[in-house]
C-alpha positions in Angstrom: 72.6 120.3 102.8 76.5 119.8 103.9 77.1 116.1 105.0 78.1 115.7 108.9 81.7 116.0 109.5 82.5 115.3 112.7 84.7 112.4 113.5 86.8 113.0 110.6 90.3 112.1 111.3 91.6 114.6 108.2 95.5 114.3 107.9 98.3 115.4 105.3 100.6 113.2 103.1 103.7 112.1 104.5 105.7 113.8 102.1 104.2 117.0 102.7 106.3 119.3 104.6 105.3 122.7 106.9 106.8 125.0 104.5 104.3 127.1 102.7 101.5 125.2 104.2 100.0 125.1 101.0 98.5 121.3 101.9 94.9 119.7 101.6 94.1 117.5 104.1 91.9 113.8 103.5 89.7 112.2 105.4 88.6 108.7 104.3 87.7 107.2 107.7 84.1 108.3 107.4 81.5 106.0 105.6 80.3 106.3 101.7 82.8 109.8 101.8 86.1 110.9 101.4 86.6 114.8 103.0 89.2 117.0 101.4 90.1 120.1 103.1 92.6 123.0 102.8 95.4 122.5 105.9 95.5 126.4 106.4 91.7 126.4 106.8 90.9 123.0 109.2 87.8 125.1 110.2 86.5 126.1 106.7 84.6 124.1 104.2 85.7 120.7 102.6 85.0 119.3 99.3 83.3 115.9 99.6 82.8 112.9 97.0 82.0 109.1 97.3 85.1 106.6 97.6 84.7 105.6 93.8 85.8 109.6 92.9 88.4 109.7 95.1 89.9 107.2 93.4 89.3 107.9 89.9 90.8 110.9 91.0 93.6 110.1 92.8 93.8 107.4 89.5 94.3 110.3 87.3 96.6 112.0 89.5 99.2 109.3 89.5 98.9 108.5 85.7 99.3 112.3 85.0 96.2 113.3 83.8 96.3 116.6 85.2 100.4 117.5 84.6 101.0 120.8 82.4 103.5 120.3 79.4 
């Protein structure tokens, strides 16, 4: 069952440019849910996370856990 994303307010990073349009958009305004979608396909599927899962992911991104050597 897919969560109801009606009312989700998606946004891109302010560091994102329109060049190449390889961006993700994130909605954090829904209670208990963070939604992520591809900016090239706004009506397509979205991944959903709990706020705790999203914070954990962003924390690992910020520490370089996913950087390739």
